[in-house]
C-alpha positions in Angstrom: 0.0 0.0 0.0 3.0 2.3 -0.2 2.0 3.4 -3.7 -1.1 5.2 -2.4 -3.3 3.3 -5.0 -6.1 0.8 -4.2 -5.1 -2.8 -4.4 -7.4 -5.8 -5.0 -6.9 -9.5 -4.5 -9.4 -11.9 -6.0 -8.4 -15.0 -4.0 -6.6 -14.5 -0.7 -5.7 -18.1 -0.4 -3.7 -18.4 -3.6 -2.5 -14.9 -4.5 1.2 -14.4 -3.7 0.5 -10.8 -2.5 -1.6 -12.3 0.4 0.4 -12.2 3.6 -1.8 -14.6 5.5 -3.4 -17.1 3.2 -3.9 -19.7 6.0 -5.7 -17.1 8.2 -7.9 -16.1 5.2 -8.9 -19.7 4.6 -9.6 -20.4 8.3 -11.8 -17.2 8.5 -13.5 -18.0 5.2 -12.3 -14.8 3.5 -11.8 -14.9 -0.3 -11.5 -11.5 -2.0 -10.1 -8.2 -0.6 -9.9 -4.5 -1.6 -7.5 -2.2 0.1 -7.9 1.6 -0.2 -5.4 4.0 1.4 -6.8 6.5 4.0 -5.0 9.8 3.3 -4.8 12.7 5.7 -3.0 15.9 4.7 -1.2 14.2 1.7 0.1 11.2 3.7 -1.2 7.7 4.2 -2.5 7.3 7.7 -4.3 4.0 7.4 -5.9 1.5 5.0 -9.5 0.6 4.5 -9.7 -3.1 3.9 -12.9 -4.8 2.6 -13.2 -8.6 2.5 -15.7 -10.9 0.9 -16.6 -14.5 1.6 -17.1 -15.3 -2.0 -14.8 -14.6 -5.0 -15.5 -11.1 -6.1 -14.1 -8.8 -8.8 -14.5 -5.3 -7.4 -16.3 -3.0 -9.9 -15.2 0.5 -10.6 -18.2 2.0 -8.8 -17.5 -0.1 -5.7 -13.9 1.1 -5.7 -15.0 4.7 -6.1 -17.3 4.3 -3.2 -14.5 2.8 -1.0 -12.2 5.6 -2.1 -14.8 8.2 -1.1 -15.3 6.5 2.2 -11.6 6.4 2.8 -11.3 10.1 1.8 -14.0 11.0 4.4 -12.1 8.9 7.0 -9.0 10.9 6.1 -10.8 14.2 6.6 -12.2 13.0 9.9 -8.7 11.9 11.1 -7.2 15.2 10.0 -10.0 17.2 11.7 -9.5 15.1 14.9 -5.8 15.8 14.9 -6.4 19.5 14.3 -8.9 19.6 17.2 -6.4 17.8 19.4 -3.6 20.3 18.5 -6.1 23.2 19.1 -7.0 21.9 22.5 -3.4 21.5 23.5 -2.7 25.1 22.3 -5.7 26.4 24.2 -4.5 24.6 27.4 -1.1 26.1 27.0 -2.6 29.6 26.5 -4.8 29.2 29.5 -1.8 28.2 31.6 0.1 31.2 30.2 -2.8 33.4 31.2 -2.6 32.2 34.8 1.1 32.5 35.3 3.8 35.1 35.2 6.1 34.5 32.2 9.2 35.5 34.1 8.8 33.6 37.3 6.2 30.9 36.4 4.3 31.9 39.5 0.5 32.2 39.5 -0.7 35.8 38.8 -3.2 37.9 40.6 -6.1 37.1 38.3 -5.6 33.4 39.1 -5.3 34.1 42.8 -8.6 36.0 42.6 -10.3 33.2 40.8 -9.1 30.6 43.4 -10.0 32.9 46.2 -13.6 33.3 44.9 -13.9 29.5 44.5 -12.7 28.8 48.0 -14.9 31.5 49.6 -17.9 29.9 47.7 -16.9 26.5 49.0 -16.5 27.7 52.5 -19.9 29.4 52.5 -21.6 26.3 50.9 -20.2 23.9 53.6 -20.2 26.3 56.5 -16.4 26.3 56.9 -14.3 29.2 58.2 -11.7 30.6 55.8 -8.6 32.5 56.5 -6.4 34.2 53.9 -2.9 35.5 54.5 -1.3 37.6 51.7 2.1 39.2 51.5 3.5 41.7 49.1 6.0 40.2 46.7 7.5 42.8 44.5 11.2 43.1 45.5 12.8 44.0 42.2 10.1 42.4 40.1 8.0 44.7 38.0 
């Protein structure tokens, strides 16, 4: 499947391209069509379709499988893009909570946490104490 073109095998038990003829025979598989799944111009998988009876795949069947594989490629690409976007958003959120020079949490994050803990203390009837100290010696 390195060529990026669909491949078809009429009989998996006798064709020399078949890697596992014994397994195909044991499972009752006869014919196979393999279509590459392409995402962002690179092969990311293969859509394999098997039959139990000898079958010559027709042009329209191959076109359908290629369209299905193309949709799978788009879905994989979109999923990877979404994952990258989520990671970038997480990093941006972290950057928004911390000082870029010291890596310490900033005042906005402190206020958010304080509000959360005050709310929790009120909800559960706990007492809450807060001790703050100025921390700006030589840091702007």
